[in-house]
Each structure stands twice: as structure tokens, then as C-alpha cells.
N, C-alpha and C positions, 0 to 999 in steps of 0.2 A: 688402771686400764679398764678394769671391769666397770667402773662407774661411767667411763666415757662410752663404752659399748652400750651400756644400759640407756644412757642419755640419747645416743644416736638411734637406738632402736625405738625409744619413746618418740623421738622426733619423726622417724619414718612412719610409725604407726599413726601419729597425729596427722601428718600430711596425707597419708593414705586414707584415713578416715574422713578428712575434709574433702578430698577428691571424690571418694565414694559417695559421700553425702550429697555432694553437688550433682554427681551423675544420677543418683537415685532420685533426687529432687526433680531434676529435669525430666527423667523418665515418667515419674509420677504425674508431673504437670502435663506432659504430652498425652499420657493415658487419659487423664481427666478431660483434656481438651478434645481428644478423639471421641470419647464417650459422649461428651456434650454435643459435638458436631453430629454424631450418629443420631442422637435423640432429636436434634433439630431437623435432620434430614427425614427421619421417620415421621415427625410431626407434620412437616411440609408435604410429604407424600400422602399422608392420611388426609390432610386438608384438601389436597388436589383431587384425591379419589372421591371425597365427599362432594366437592364442587362438580366433578364430572357426573356423579350419580344424580345430583339435583338437576343439572343441565339435561341429562338424558331423560329424566322423568318429565321435565318440562316439554321436551320435544315430543315424547310419546303422548303426553296429555293433549298438546296442540293438535297432533296428527289425528288422535282419536276423536277429538271434537270436530275436526274438519270432516272426518268420515261420517259421523253422525249427521252433521248438517247436510252433507251432499246426499246421503241416503234419503233423508226426509224429503229433500227437494225433488230428487229423482222419482221417488215413489209417488209423490203428490202429482207431478206432471204426467207420469205414465198412467196413473189412475184417472186423471182428468181426460187424457187422450182416449182411454177406453170408453169413457162416457160419450165423447164426441163420435167415436166409431159407432156406438150403439144408436146414436141419434142421426147418423148419416151426415154429420156436420163437420167432417174433417177438412181443415184448411192448411195451406203451407205454413202459416204462422203457428198453428197448433203443433204440427210435426216438428218445426224448428225449436219450439220450446222444449219438447221432449229430447231432441238431439243435443241441445245445449246443456240440459241437466245431465244427460248421459255422459257427455264429455267431461263435465265438472266432476261427476262421480268417479269416472275412470282416473282422473288426475289425482283426486284426493285419496282414493284407494291405493294407487300406485305408490304415492309418497308414504302412506302409512305402512305398506308392506315392507318398506326398507327399515323401519324402526320398531315394528311390532314384535312382541314376544312370540315364542313358538306357538303357544296356545291361541293367542289372538290372531296370529297369521293364518292358522287353520280356519278360524271363523271368517276372516276376511276373504280367503279364497273361496270358501263355501258360499258366502254371501254374493260375491262377484258372479259365480256360476249361476246362482239362483236368479239374480237380477237379469242376467243375460238371457236366461231361458224365458222368463216372464216377458221381457222385451220382445223376444222372437215370436212368442205366442200371440202377443197383442198385435204386432205388425202383420202376422199371418192372417189374423182375423180381419184386420183393416184391408188387406189385399184380396180378401175373398177366398183364401185358401187355408182355412183354420185347421188345426189339428182335430182328430176325431173327438177329443174331449176339450176342444178349444172354444167352447161357446162362451157367451158373456158371463153366464153364471159360473162356469168352470174357472174362468179367469178371476172372478171375484174371490174364489177360494184360494187361488194362487197368491193374491195380495194378502189374504189372512195369514198364509204360511210365511210370507216374507216378514210380516209383522212379528210372528213368533220367532223366526230365525234372528231378526234384529235384536229382540230382547235377550236371546242367548249371547249374541255377540257383544252386546252392551254390557252384560253381566261380566263377561270375561275381561273386557277392557277395564271395567271398574276394579275388578280383582287385581289385575296387573298393576294398576296405579295405586292400589291400597286406598281407594277412594271411599269416603263415607259422605256425610253431609257437611256442608260448610257451616260456619257459626250462625248463619241466618236460616238454617234448615233447608237450604236449596241443594239439590244434587249437583255434583260437580260436572257431570256429563249428561246433558240432554234431559228430557222429561222422563217420568217414570214409565209411561206407555205412549206409543203412537196412537193417534185416533184410528178407530176401525174404518173400514171402507164405508163411506156415507151412502145412505139409501136414496138421496135426493139429487145426485149428480155432481158435476164438477164444481158448482158454486159452493156447495157445502164443503167439499174437499179443500178449496182455497181458503175458506174461512177457518178451517181446522189448522 
């Protein structure tokens, strides 16, 4: 009888061991699969974040380039208009060129303000205010009601200040993008400096 009990106990232990081994094996496999799935999810999420960062950087870069282009165009046309005011040769076409450049500038700046970093946004807002003030002063001069310091020479100084402000804004944009020079040595955003206000009138400005 003792031998029978021993044999039965051995059989129970064997069956139990087999069942436990199966259960443990399944749990181990499930754990391995879960960990593998988590790693895949983490990898996919990291890849998605990288793609989003690249896309966001691309959007900011495009927006900043549009801002620079619109600023240069607006500044040039406003500067040309100042010369036509000085010469007493203002025409509806000359005014419309300024207004078109102003509208383009507003559009480009408005789009950039939606995607700009906090630091760049502050520069954009400051530049928008500065451009609006110079526009007002030029138009006041053209209408015959200039500011006390709104002479032609005073407005030339305004344009120089716009240039300096643009350089600060451009530097913040480049820092935000982590931009240096491309492999050909060309800067990624705009020229190094805008041309100064030309001494010979709007023809020189257009050539610049």
C-alpha cells in the first residue's frame, strides 16, 4: 500500500509539474510578447515624435523665410515711395506698390506668428509695430502733415533702425532653427545684411 501511495503521489507531482510548467511557459511567453509590443510601441512613438519635430521645423523654416522675403520687399517699396515723396512724383501706381507689399507683409507675418517660438514671436511683434510706425510716418509726410521729427532725413534714420531690428529678428530665427551654413557656405535664411538706404534714390534701391 505504501508503494501505491508513493506511486500515486509521484504521478500527481508529475502531472502538477507538467501543468505548472505549461502555465509558467505561457505566462513567460505572454510577458515576452508584451515587453516586445511595448518596445515596438515606444519605438513607433519616438519615430512619430521625430517626424513631428522635423515637420514642425520645416514649417517654421518656411514661415521665417517668407517673413524675411516679405520684409525685404516691403522695406524696399516703402523706401522707394519715400524717394518719390521727396521728388514730388507720387503716383497711384507707386502707392499701390507699397500697399501690395504691405498686404503681403501682413499675411506672411500673421502666418509666422502662429508657428514662431516665444522669442521669435516677440521679435515679430516688435517688427510689425516698427514697420507700421514707419509706414504711418512716411504717409504723413506724403500727405503734408509730417510728425515734428518726420522730415525726409528723419525717416532715413527710421529705415536704418528697421535694418538693425531686422538683423536681431533674423538672428533669433536662425537660433530657433539651429541654423548654420549649408554645405555650399550659404546661409539658410536670407542674406547676412540688408542693403543700407541708398543715397541715389529708388533706382538704386530696386537694384539692391
